[in-house]
N, C-alpha and C positions, 0 to 999 in steps of 0.2 A: 463178229460184232457189227451191228449196224451203227449208224451215226447217233441213234438214240441211246446207245449204250446197252441195248438188249441183245442177247445172244441170238444168232440166226438159226439156232437148232430147232426152233419152233416151240420149245418147252420153256424158254426163259431161263434155262440153267446156265450156270457159269462154271468154267474150269477154275477161274481165279479164286484165290483164298480171300480176297476182298472184292466186293462188288464194285465194278467201275462206275464212276459218276455218269449220270445222263447229261444230255445237252442242256437241259434246264438248270442242272446243278453246276454247269461250267460257265455260267454267265459272267461271273466275277473275274474269270481268267480268259474270256473270249479273245482278248487281244493277243494272248499267247498261243492258244490252241488254233487260232485262225491260220497261223503259219503252217501248221500241219495239214489243215484242210486244203490249203492252196497247193502244197507239195504232193501230198499223198491222196487227197480226196476224202479223207476221213481223219478222225482223231484217234491215235493209237490207244489201246487199253493201258499201256504203260503210263501215258500222260493222264488218262482218266483216273487212275489210282493215285498218281503223284499229286493230282489237283486237290486231294483231301488236305494237303498242306500247301496252300498257294505260294508261300514264300519259297518253298523247295522247288516247286514247278518253275517259278520265275527264274531262280538261280540256275537250275539245270538248263532251261531254255536259252539263257544267255550264253552258257558254256557251249551248248550245242551249236548256236549260231556262229561263235568264233571258230570252233573246231571244224564244222562240216560245211558251213555256208560262206564264211569269209574267204574272199579270193586270196590265194597264196601261191607258194611254189609247187605244191602237190595238187594236181588237177582233181576235180570231183570224182571222175571215174575211178582213179586210183585210190582215193580216200574210201570209197564204198567197197572196193575190192579188199582193201586192208580190213575194213570193218567186217566184211563177210568172213575173211580168213580167221580173224581172232574169235569171232562168234562160233565158227565151225569147230575150231580146236577146243574152245571152252565148252562146247556141247549145248549151247542155248538154241534150241530149235525155233523159238519165237524170233530171236534176233537173226538167225539164218534166213528165215523167210522174209523178214523186213529188209535186210541188207541186199538180198538177191533182187527183190522187187525194186528197191530204190536205185540199185546200180543200173538197172535198165532205164530208169527215168533220166539218168544223167549221161547215158550214151555208152556205158560199158557193154561190149559185145557179150551176149549170153554165153557164148562158147567159153569165155574165161571163167565164168562161174561154174559151168558144167565140168570144166577140166581142172578145177582147183588143185586136186590132189596129184596132178601130173605136172604141176607148174615148173618143176626143176628141169624137165626135158622137153616139154611141149613148146613148139616153135611159136605158138600164139602169144606167149609171154615174152616181153622184152627183158633184158638184163636188169633194168631198174625195177620192173614189176616183180621179178623173181626175188630180188633182194628184199623188197618191202614185204612180200608175202611170207618169205622165210622168217623174218623177224616177227611178224604178226602171229604166225603159227607157234613159234617158240614162246613168245610172250604170253600167249593165252593158256599155256599148259600150267598145271599145278604139280610141283613147284615150277616157277618161272624158269624157262631154259634159255632166255636171251643171253647172248655172250658177246664178247668183243668182236669175234669173227663176224657176227651179224652186222655190227656197225661198220666194220672194215669193208664189208661188201656193199654197204649203202653209200659210202663216201665218194666213190667215183661218179655217182649219179645225182647226189643231192648235197646241198650246202647244209650247214648245221641247222639253219632255220627249217629247211625241208625235213630234216631228220626229226626235229622237235614236232613238226606238224604230223608226221607219221606216228610217232609215239603218242601224241595227243589223241589221235583217232583210236589207237589201241586202248588207251586208258579210258576214254569216254565209253567205249563199248565194254570194257571191263565192268564199269558201273552198270550198264544196261543188261549185260549178261547175268549178273548177280541179281539185279532187281527183278527181271522178268522170270528167271528160273525160280527164284524164291517165292514170288507171288503166284507162279503158274499162270501168268497173264493170258487171258483169252486171245487167241489168234484171230484177227479180223478176216473177213471174207476175201478181200482183194489179195493180201499176201498169202493167205492159205491157198487160193486158187493158183497163184503164180508158183509157189513152192511145190504144189502137187504136180505141176507140169514139168518144172525145171529141175527140182532137187530130188523129188521122189525116186527117179530112176537110179540115183546114186545112193539110196538108202535112207533119205530123210523121211520122217513122218512127224506129225504134230505132237504126238506124245501127250504130256499133261497139259499142253496148251490148246487142246481141242476139247470143247465142252461135251 
């Protein structure tokens, strides 16, 4: 997807089940989507579809700001690692591409994304990261497999506030995983390119998110 909202396939075709709004159609919510432009360099298809109901977009954007942008106990690189883990286990290829690309923007080493499924034994992960990833992977499954053992593993590394922050990330991306997989959101050029380089060697492909 280009910033104009037109697919970059050259045909103008969309994978999405609803056509994303164009820049001209986003003028009433420009104050909201401008934050995405600043962080990502484009407005995600997910928000272009959500903008059909501006009140929803504004409410979601406010939640996103608190969960992912507001300073807290859990640093941004770990938040995006958790977001990637829950999206991977939920199977949302759109969100996997976004979380991988966004994790690089906040300084998470790419090796941690590439080695996600070896997190239990790979020395690149700290004990705190292992505990957070384990919960994210379990919570993203259907039915949910989060257990007391996952929370017991978190407690040596995080306060209860930190644990709430981690579960907030998991829950936020639970929404996004459902939203983007249900709408088959068009995957934009930048995260598509990033995922094709970083995630494709581990079996990722755009699937229904490619026009």
